[in-house]
C-alpha positions in Angstrom: 51.8 118.0 17.1 52.2 121.6 18.3 51.2 121.9 22.0 50.2 118.3 22.3 47.7 115.9 20.8 44.9 117.0 23.2 45.0 120.6 22.3 41.4 120.7 21.0 40.0 119.1 24.2 41.9 121.6 26.4 40.6 124.5 24.4 37.0 123.2 24.6 37.5 122.8 28.3 38.8 126.3 28.7 36.1 127.9 26.6 33.3 125.8 28.1 34.4 126.6 31.6 34.7 130.3 30.9 31.3 130.3 29.2 29.6 128.7 32.2 31.4 130.7 34.8 31.0 134.1 33.1 27.3 133.7 32.5 26.6 132.3 36.0 28.5 135.3 37.5 26.4 137.7 35.4 23.2 136.2 36.7 24.3 135.9 40.4 26.0 139.3 40.7 25.1 141.8 38.0 27.2 145.0 37.7 26.5 147.7 40.3 26.6 150.7 37.9 25.9 151.2 34.2 28.8 152.3 32.0 26.6 153.5 29.2 22.9 154.0 28.6 22.7 150.8 26.5 23.7 148.5 29.4 21.1 146.3 30.9 20.3 146.3 34.6 20.8 142.5 34.8 21.6 139.7 32.3 18.7 138.0 30.5 18.0 135.0 32.8 16.9 132.3 30.3 19.7 133.0 27.8 22.3 133.1 30.5 21.1 129.8 32.0 21.1 128.2 28.5 24.7 129.3 28.0 25.7 128.0 31.4 24.3 124.6 30.5 26.0 124.6 27.1 29.3 125.5 28.8 28.9 122.8 31.3 28.2 120.2 28.6 31.3 121.3 26.7 33.4 121.1 29.8 32.2 117.7 30.8 32.7 116.4 27.3 36.2 117.8 27.2 37.1 116.2 30.6 35.7 112.9 29.4 37.8 113.1 26.3 40.9 114.0 28.2 40.4 111.1 30.7 39.6 108.6 28.0 42.8 109.5 26.2 
């Protein structure tokens, strides 16, 4: 198989980790200045925390899949 048999698990790990890290960074350290008038002052807290949890679940699931073989 192209790029290995575990390609899907690696992709889920990468996307889940990026989803969790990006949303957590948006909550912890919002941008200092607005680029346009449509930008928010800070990220919506509840939505961002839900995305962090979803990203963590996907990452843990992918790690378990990779370790299980």
